[in-house]
C-alpha positions as CSV (number, residue, x, y, z in Angstrom):
1,X,64.0,41.1,-68.6
2,X,62.7,38.0,-66.8
3,X,64.9,35.8,-69.0
4,X,67.9,38.0,-68.3
5,X,67.3,37.9,-64.5
6,X,67.4,34.1,-64.6
7,X,70.8,34.2,-66.2
8,X,72.3,36.2,-63.3
9,X,72.6,33.9,-60.2
10,X,72.5,36.7,-57.6
11,X,69.3,38.1,-59.0
12,X,67.3,34.9,-59.7
13,X,65.2,35.2,-56.5
14,X,64.3,38.8,-57.2
15,X,60.9,39.8,-55.9
16,X,60.6,43.1,-57.9
17,X,62.3,44.7,-60.9
18,X,61.8,48.4,-61.6
19,X,63.2,50.3,-64.5
20,X,64.9,53.6,-63.5
21,X,64.1,56.5,-65.9
22,X,66.7,59.1,-65.1
23,X,69.4,61.0,-66.9
24,X,70.7,60.8,-70.5
25,X,72.4,57.5,-70.3
26,X,71.9,55.0,-73.2
27,X,72.1,52.2,-70.6
28,X,68.9,50.6,-69.3
29,X,68.9,50.7,-65.5
30,X,66.9,48.7,-63.1
31,X,66.4,48.5,-59.3
32,X,66.2,44.8,-58.5
33,X,64.8,44.0,-55.1
34,X,65.6,40.5,-53.8
35,X,64.4,41.3,-50.2
36,X,64.3,44.3,-47.9
37,X,68.0,43.9,-47.1
38,X,69.1,43.1,-50.7
39,X,68.8,45.6,-53.5
40,X,70.9,45.8,-56.6
41,X,71.4,48.1,-59.5
42,X,71.4,46.3,-62.9
43,X,72.7,48.1,-66.0
44,X,72.4,46.7,-69.5
45,X,74.2,47.9,-72.6
46,X,74.9,46.8,-76.1
47,X,77.6,44.2,-76.5
48,X,79.9,46.8,-78.2
49,X,80.0,48.6,-74.9
50,X,81.5,45.6,-73.0
51,X,85.1,46.8,-73.1
52,X,84.3,50.2,-71.6
53,X,81.9,48.6,-69.1
54,X,84.8,46.3,-68.1
55,X,86.9,49.4,-67.4
56,X,84.1,51.1,-65.5
57,X,83.6,48.0,-63.4
58,X,87.3,47.9,-62.6
59,X,87.2,51.6,-61.7
60,X,84.4,50.9,-59.2
61,X,86.6,48.2,-57.7
62,X,89.3,50.8,-57.2
63,X,86.8,53.2,-55.7
64,X,86.0,50.6,-53.1
65,X,89.7,50.4,-52.2
66,X,89.8,54.2,-51.9
67,X,86.8,54.1,-49.6
68,X,84.6,56.2,-51.9
69,X,80.9,55.9,-51.1
70,X,79.8,54.6,-54.4
71,X,78.0,51.5,-55.9
72,X,80.0,48.3,-55.1
73,X,80.8,46.2,-58.2
74,X,79.3,42.7,-58.0
75,X,79.1,41.1,-61.4
76,X,79.8,41.8,-65.0
77,X,78.8,39.7,-68.0
78,X,78.6,39.5,-71.8
79,X,75.6,37.8,-73.4
80,X,76.7,37.6,-77.0
81,X,73.7,35.7,-78.2
82,X,71.5,38.6,-76.9
83,X,73.9,41.3,-78.2
84,X,74.2,42.8,-74.8
85,X,76.3,43.1,-71.7
86,X,75.3,43.7,-68.1
87,X,76.7,44.9,-64.8
88,X,75.4,44.4,-61.3
89,X,76.2,46.9,-58.5
90,X,75.0,47.4,-54.9
91,X,72.2,49.9,-54.6
92,X,73.1,53.2,-52.8
93,X,70.2,53.8,-50.5
94,X,68.8,57.3,-50.2
95,X,67.3,60.0,-52.4
96,X,68.3,62.3,-55.2
97,X,70.2,65.2,-53.7
98,X,69.0,67.5,-56.6
99,X,65.5,67.0,-55.3
100,X,66.1,67.1,-51.6
101,X,68.8,69.8,-51.1
102,X,66.5,72.8,-51.7
103,X,64.3,71.8,-48.8
104,X,67.2,71.7,-46.3
105,X,68.7,74.5,-44.3
106,X,71.6,76.4,-45.7
107,X,73.9,74.8,-43.2
108,X,72.7,71.3,-44.0
109,X,73.2,71.9,-47.7
110,X,76.7,73.2,-47.1
111,X,77.5,70.1,-44.9
112,X,76.5,67.7,-47.7
113,X,78.7,69.6,-50.1
114,X,81.6,69.3,-47.7
115,X,81.1,65.6,-47.3
116,X,80.8,65.1,-51.1
117,X,84.0,66.9,-51.6
118,X,85.9,64.3,-49.6
119,X,84.8,61.5,-51.9
120,X,85.7,63.6,-55.0
121,X,89.2,64.1,-53.6
122,X,89.5,60.4,-53.0
123,X,88.4,59.7,-56.6
124,X,91.0,62.2,-57.9
125,X,93.8,60.3,-56.2
126,X,93.6,57.5,-58.8
127,X,96.2,58.0,-61.5
128,X,95.4,57.5,-65.2
129,X,96.8,54.3,-66.7
130,X,100.1,54.7,-68.5
131,X,98.3,54.0,-71.8
132,X,96.2,57.2,-71.5
133,X,97.7,60.2,-73.4
134,X,98.6,63.2,-71.3
135,X,95.9,65.8,-70.6
136,X,96.9,68.8,-72.6
137,X,96.9,67.3,-76.1
138,X,93.6,65.5,-75.3
139,X,91.8,68.5,-74.0
140,X,93.0,70.8,-76.8
141,X,92.0,68.3,-79.5
142,X,88.6,67.8,-77.9
143,X,88.1,71.6,-77.7
144,X,89.0,72.1,-81.3
145,X,86.5,69.4,-82.4
146,X,83.8,71.1,-80.4
147,X,84.6,74.7,-81.6
148,X,84.7,73.5,-85.2
149,X,81.3,71.9,-84.7
150,X,80.0,74.9,-82.9
151,X,80.8,77.2,-85.8
152,X,78.6,75.2,-88.1
153,X,75.8,74.2,-85.7
154,X,73.6,77.2,-86.5
155,X,73.4,78.3,-82.8
156,X,75.6,81.1,-81.6
157,X,76.1,82.7,-78.2
158,X,76.6,86.5,-77.9
159,X,80.2,87.7,-77.6
160,X,81.5,84.3,-78.5
161,X,84.7,85.8,-80.0
162,X,85.6,87.1,-76.5
163,X,85.2,83.6,-75.0
164,X,87.3,82.1,-77.8
165,X,90.0,84.8,-77.2
166,X,89.9,84.0,-73.4
167,X,90.7,80.3,-74.1
168,X,93.4,81.1,-76.6
169,X,95.1,83.5,-74.2
170,X,95.0,81.0,-71.3
171,X,95.2,77.6,-72.9
172,X,98.9,77.0,-72.2
173,X,98.1,77.0,-68.5
174,X,96.6,73.5,-69.1
175,X,100.0,72.1,-69.9
176,X,101.5,69.7,-67.3
177,X,98.3,69.4,-65.4
178,X,97.8,66.0,-63.6
179,X,96.3,63.1,-65.4
180,X,93.9,61.4,-62.9
181,X,90.5,59.9,-62.7
182,X,87.5,62.2,-63.5
183,X,84.0,61.3,-62.6
184,X,83.0,63.9,-65.2
185,X,79.4,64.2,-64.0
186,X,79.7,65.2,-60.4
187,X,76.6,67.2,-59.4
188,X,73.6,66.8,-57.1
189,X,71.7,64.8,-59.7
190,X,74.3,62.0,-59.3
191,X,74.6,62.4,-55.5
192,X,72.5,60.4,-53.0
193,X,71.6,61.8,-49.6
194,X,69.9,60.0,-46.7
195,X,68.5,61.6,-43.5
196,X,70.1,64.9,-44.5
197,X,73.5,63.3,-44.8
198,X,75.7,62.6,-47.9
199,X,75.2,58.9,-48.8
200,X,77.3,58.5,-52.0
201,X,77.9,59.2,-55.6
202,X,76.5,57.3,-58.5
203,X,76.6,57.1,-62.4
204,X,80.3,56.7,-63.3
205,X,79.4,56.1,-66.9
206,X,81.0,59.3,-68.2
207,X,84.3,58.7,-66.5
208,X,87.4,60.2,-68.0
209,X,91.1,60.9,-67.2
210,X,92.8,64.3,-66.9
211,X,93.0,67.4,-64.7
212,X,90.9,66.9,-61.5
213,X,89.9,70.6,-61.6
214,X,87.9,69.8,-64.7
215,X,85.4,67.9,-62.5
216,X,84.4,71.3,-61.0
217,X,82.8,72.5,-64.2
218,X,79.5,70.9,-63.2
219,X,79.4,73.1,-60.1
220,X,79.1,76.2,-62.3
221,X,76.8,74.5,-64.8
222,X,74.4,72.7,-62.6
223,X,75.2,72.4,-58.9
224,X,74.9,76.1,-58.1
225,X,71.4,76.1,-59.7
226,X,70.3,73.5,-57.2
227,X,72.2,74.7,-54.1
228,X,74.7,77.5,-53.7
229,X,75.6,76.3,-50.2
230,X,76.3,72.8,-51.5
231,X,78.5,74.2,-54.2
232,X,80.4,76.4,-51.9
233,X,80.8,73.5,-49.4
234,X,82.2,71.2,-52.2
235,X,84.9,73.7,-53.2
236,X,85.9,74.8,-49.7
237,X,85.8,71.2,-48.4
238,X,87.9,69.9,-51.3
239,X,90.7,72.4,-50.6
240,X,90.3,72.4,-46.8
241,X,89.6,76.1,-47.0
242,X,92.8,76.9,-48.8
243,X,91.8,77.4,-52.5
244,X,94.9,77.5,-54.7
245,X,95.5,80.8,-56.4
246,X,95.4,79.2,-59.9
247,X,92.2,77.3,-59.3
248,X,89.7,79.8,-60.5
249,X,91.6,80.6,-63.7
250,X,91.8,76.9,-64.7
251,X,88.2,76.4,-63.6
252,X,87.2,79.4,-65.9
253,X,89.0,78.0,-68.9
254,X,87.2,74.7,-68.6
255,X,83.9,76.4,-68.0
256,X,84.3,78.5,-71.2
257,X,85.2,75.4,-73.2
258,X,82.1,73.8,-71.8
259,X,79.9,76.6,-73.1
260,X,80.7,75.6,-76.7
261,X,80.6,71.8,-76.1
262,X,77.2,72.2,-74.3
263,X,75.6,73.8,-77.3
264,X,76.9,71.2,-79.7
265,X,76.0,68.3,-77.3
266,X,72.5,69.6,-76.6
267,X,71.7,70.1,-80.3
268,X,72.8,66.5,-80.9
269,X,71.5,64.6,-77.9
270,X,68.5,66.7,-76.5
271,X,67.6,69.4,-79.1
272,X,64.3,70.1,-77.4
273,X,66.2,71.4,-74.4
274,X,68.4,73.9,-76.3
275,X,66.5,77.0,-75.1
276,X,67.0,75.8,-71.4
277,X,70.7,75.2,-72.1
278,X,71.2,78.6,-73.7
279,X,69.6,80.3,-70.6
280,X,72.0,78.3,-68.4
281,X,75.0,79.4,-70.5
282,X,74.0,83.1,-70.3
283,X,73.6,82.7,-66.6
284,X,77.1,81.2,-66.4
285,X,78.5,84.2,-68.3
286,X,76.7,86.6,-66.0
287,X,78.1,84.8,-63.0
288,X,81.6,85.7,-64.3
289,X,80.7,89.0,-66.0
290,X,81.6,87.5,-69.4
291,X,84.7,86.1,-67.7
292,X,86.2,89.4,-66.7
293,X,85.8,87.9,-63.3
294,X,87.3,84.5,-62.7
295,X,85.5,83.8,-59.4
296,X,81.8,83.5,-59.9
297,X,79.4,85.9,-58.2
298,X,77.5,83.0,-56.5
299,X,80.7,81.9,-54.7
300,X,81.5,85.4,-53.5
301,X,78.1,86.1,-52.1
302,X,77.1,82.5,-51.3
303,X,76.7,80.8,-47.9
304,X,79.9,80.4,-45.9
305,X,79.8,78.5,-42.6
């Protein structure tokens, strides 16, 4: 690491380098402190990731233009002799909202969710490049891959045939949906707060393109477990209090698809957490009464300002 730091001019005078152990990323992440006013996030990846990292870097440049509170892209490089690439970003000051939110008042949590929703909306204004295939064929192919893998993974969820029927009945509603930027991991674990205020969103590594409504799946999967007021605030804020009639049905289709992909992904990437994931998925099903209800119970009974 010391050798790498010397190859990056902006980091050469670093006083401290701390590895960040957080999340499921395959990247190595470091907080690099040059002085009290200068802190940077350094991410390193294998050289084969350079093309995607170049796209991610360009996306963060677009986020800056859109005034999204996110890490500012500073430098990107490929070190072929070391078989790696690196990217340097500004460091978003504050603390992990997943940890801090539960200690705040319901109104404070709701307010942070409202503020986060505005950045999400700004992100979703970025149109997919013309080279990206439209959303419907991509999401249906992806779902088919996951459902095929689910059927042979050895782990089943109760009443899965009803969930599959729900998707097949409603999947045509995904045709002609917008093809825009998706953060694809927008939840309190990737949100920074400071002094009880929203400070920014981080970890754009899983970015994708497609229907903006798909970005709300993490609300049902994770955010509502941390803070129902935050989750309610994110949804109400995003739509300025006018939630479209079709939102909850589309949201529910994506959430059901995620039930199957979550089992497959967890067994592959973090098999020791599969019991925790199964509990989460049954909680999601209970929230929607096995998807007889499109609007989740936590939203109907949750905090409203």
